[in-house]
N, C-alpha and C positions, 0 to 999 in steps of 0.2 A: 504494500500500500504506500509506504513512505517512498519507495524507489519510483513509483509511478509518477509522483509529483515532479521529479527531476527528469524523467523520460519525456514527459509532456512539455517540459520547459528546458530545452538544451542550452539556451543562452544563459539562463540563470545558473545552471550547473557549471558552465564555462567561467562565468564571472566569479563564482565561489572558488573554483579551482585556481584561478589566477590570483585571487586574494590570498589563498593559502600559500601559493608559491612566493608571492612578495613578502609575506610575513616570515616565512622560513628564510628567505634570502637576507632579510634584515637581522634576524636572530642569529644567524650563523657566526657572526663576529663576536657574539657574547657567550658562546658555548666554550667551556674550557676543553682544550685538546692538548694532550701531552705529545710534544713533537719528538722528544728523545726519551728513551727509557732511563730509569734511575740507575746510573752506573757508579758503582763505588770506586773510589780512587785506589790505585795499587798500593800495597804495603809490603815492607820488608821488616822482618824481625831479626834481632840480634840477641842471643841468649848465652849466658855463661854462668858458672858457679865458682864462688870463692869459698872453699870449705872452711868451716869454723870461723867465719867472719860475721860481724854484726852489720847493721844497716849503715852506720857511719863509715865504717871501713870500706864497705862495698861502694858507697857513694864517692868517697875520695879516691880510692885506688883503682876502681874499675869504671864506674860511670863517668867520672871526670875525663879521663883520657879518651874513652871511646866517643863520648858525645862531642868533645872538642874536635875530633877528626871528622866525624860523620856530619856535623853541622855544616850546611852549605853544599851538600852533594847536589848534583844537577837535578832540577825539577822538584826538589823537596818542598813540601808545603809546611809540615811541622813534624815534630817527633815527641814521643812521650815515653818515659822510662819508669820502671818499677824496680826497687831494691827490697829484698826481703831479709828478715833477721836470720835466716838459715844460710845466707851467703848467695842467694839467687839474684840474678840480674836479668832484666828483659827490657829491650829497647825496641819500640815500634816506630818506624819511619814511614810517613805517609807522603806519597808523591802526587803530582797533578794528574787529573784525569787525562787519559790519552798517552801517558808515559808507558813505554814498553816495560813490563814488570821484570823481564829477564835482564834487560840493560840496567834497570834500577838496582836489581839485586847485585849485579856485577860491580856497579859503581860503589854501592854501599860496602860490599866485601873488600874492595880495594882500600877504602878508607879505614875499615876495621883492621885490615892487615897492617897498615901504618901504625895504628894505635896499639897493636899487640906487643910491640917492642917496649912500650911503657908500662905494660902490665906485669904483675908479679909472676914468679915461676909457678906457683900453685894454680893460678888462673889459666895460664897457657897449657899446663899439663891436662887440665880438665877439658880444654878446648873452648873456642868461641865459635858458635854456630850462627851463620848468617843465611837466611832463607826467605824467599818470597812467601807471602801468605795471603789468603783470601780474607775479606772483611766479614764474611758471613759463612755460616755452616750450611752445607748443602744436604747433608744426610746425618741422621742420628740413628744408631742401631742400639736396641735394648736387648740384652740377654737375660733370659729368665728360665727358671726351672719350673715347669708346670706342676710337677708333683712335689715340689720343694725337697727333692732329694739332693740337690746341690746348693751349697751356700754361696754368698757373694764373693768370698775369697776364691773359691774354685772357679766361678764364672769369670772373675777378673783375670786370674792366671790363664784360663783357657783363651780368653781374648788376646792376652799378651803373646802367648806362645803360638797360637794357630791362626789368628785373624789379622792382627795389626800389620804384619809384614806383607801378607797376601793382599790386603786392601791397599797398602801404600804402593804396591807394584802396578796397580791398575793405571792405565794411561789417563792422564788428566787429574789425578788425585794429588793434591799438594801436600797434605799432611793428615795423619791419622793419630788421634789422641784419645785417651780414656779420661773420663771425668772421675776424679777420686779413685785412682787405680789402687788396688790392694796387692801387696806382694807377699 
């Protein structure tokens, strides 16, 4: 019944169609459209351990020399570091969007290599690891024992022995880590 009204009056239907078209054309400028996807900037992490050192010692003898050398590496936006009371040190260097993460990791590694000459023997024996990292997790795997025959210690050791290395060897995987690993 309603359609018969427009079938009997084709000019009226045409005018309404043109009005809809003009209204849509004017509104198109006000509709938010994302032109580019949300791309996280590439990051490089530098980690090391200074055994039996507290936070102050780690900051002075590890963080200071490394950060002084890494500061100003090509296309760097900012860096943030964390020193822990058990001698751990982690530095995350964030680069501009569009920077090749492999080149950024090599440039940061070159700067860290210069700084290793200023580090103590205990730190260099432990090693200073420089690697590129993603800013987001892509996959989380949860291990569980359905009948509760295995405890969390067994599952953590199983993941360490049988799963971590196999997952890390997959093409495109940057890093595999356990949350609160038990040994």
